[in-house]
Every structure is written in structure tokens, then in C-alpha cells.
C-alpha positions as CSV (number, residue, x, y, z in Angstrom):
1,X,89.7,97.4,83.2
2,X,90.4,100.5,81.1
3,X,92.8,98.0,79.1
4,X,90.0,95.2,78.8
5,X,86.6,97.4,78.0
6,X,88.9,99.7,75.6
7,X,91.3,96.5,73.9
8,X,94.0,99.1,74.5
9,X,97.1,98.7,76.9
10,X,98.2,102.0,76.4
11,X,94.5,103.9,77.5
12,X,95.6,102.7,81.0
13,X,99.1,104.5,80.8
14,X,97.2,107.0,79.5
15,X,94.7,107.4,82.4
16,X,97.0,107.3,84.9
17,X,98.9,110.1,83.5
18,X,96.0,112.1,83.2
19,X,95.1,111.9,86.5
20,X,98.5,112.6,88.3
21,X,98.3,116.0,86.7
22,X,95.3,117.2,88.3
23,X,94.6,117.2,92.0
24,X,91.7,115.6,93.1
25,X,88.9,118.0,94.9
26,X,88.3,117.5,98.8
27,X,85.2,115.6,99.4
28,X,83.0,115.3,102.7
29,X,81.3,111.5,101.8
30,X,82.6,109.7,103.7
31,X,85.1,106.8,102.3
32,X,86.7,103.8,103.6
33,X,90.4,102.7,101.3
34,X,91.8,99.1,101.6
35,X,95.6,98.9,100.5
36,X,96.4,96.1,98.7
37,X,100.1,94.6,99.1
38,X,99.9,93.6,94.8
39,X,98.3,97.1,94.1
40,X,99.8,100.6,93.7
41,X,100.9,101.9,97.2
42,X,98.2,103.9,98.7
43,X,99.2,107.1,100.5
44,X,97.4,107.5,104.2
45,X,98.2,111.2,104.9
46,X,97.3,112.5,101.3
47,X,93.8,110.9,101.2
48,X,93.2,111.8,104.7
49,X,94.0,115.4,104.0
50,X,91.2,115.4,101.0
51,X,89.0,113.5,102.5
52,X,86.6,112.0,105.2
53,X,88.0,108.4,105.5
54,X,86.4,106.6,107.8
55,X,88.0,103.1,108.1
56,X,91.8,102.4,106.8
57,X,92.6,98.7,106.0
58,X,95.6,97.4,105.2
59,X,95.6,93.9,103.8
60,X,97.5,90.8,103.4
61,X,96.6,89.3,100.5
62,X,94.9,90.9,96.9
63,X,96.2,93.2,94.4
64,X,94.5,95.9,91.9
65,X,91.3,93.7,91.6
66,X,90.0,92.4,94.5
67,X,86.9,91.3,93.0
68,X,88.6,89.0,91.0
69,X,91.1,87.9,93.5
70,X,89.5,87.8,96.8
71,X,86.0,88.6,96.2
72,X,85.2,87.3,99.7
73,X,87.3,89.4,101.4
74,X,86.2,92.4,99.4
75,X,81.6,91.4,99.8
76,X,83.1,91.5,103.7
77,X,84.8,94.7,103.5
78,X,81.6,96.5,101.3
79,X,79.0,95.2,104.0
80,X,80.8,95.9,106.9
81,X,81.6,99.4,106.1
82,X,77.8,100.6,104.8
83,X,76.4,98.7,107.9
84,X,77.5,101.5,110.1
85,X,74.4,103.6,107.9
86,X,71.4,101.7,108.4
């Protein structure tokens, strides 16, 4: 999305490079993490160390843009996560 919005594929590389240098702040906000096989691998142990992970799912299909590749699956995941906060 960054490359498309800025019209520059190198911007995506810059984003990844700078984000690796800075440590992400911890958060108590409940989150759900979904690991898609065609996306960059997620490191569950690091995510759970710094965040309040309520849900972790590993999917059999999809990649870095699940809204385009698997929209029904993404919608099901979002609705399921937020349903618990009603």
C-alpha cells in the first residue's frame, strides 16, 4: 500500500528498514494477530511479550493484503474479534 500510495517502491523498503531500528512501544490494548502464509513471518513470542494478544490465528491461504486476497476471511476475523466487546 505504501508503494502504491507514494508511487515509489523504495518507500516500502525505507519503511521496513526504519521500523526495524526502533523498538515498538508496549500496549495494553487488546489485539488479534493473523498470520498469512504468503506474508512476512510473524514472531508470536515477541508480539505476546509487548502486547495484549487476545487472538492468534494462522491461516492456510492469503498474503500481505488479505483485504484484496481473502476479503471474506478478513471480514469474518474482524467481526469475530470485535463481537466479544459488545
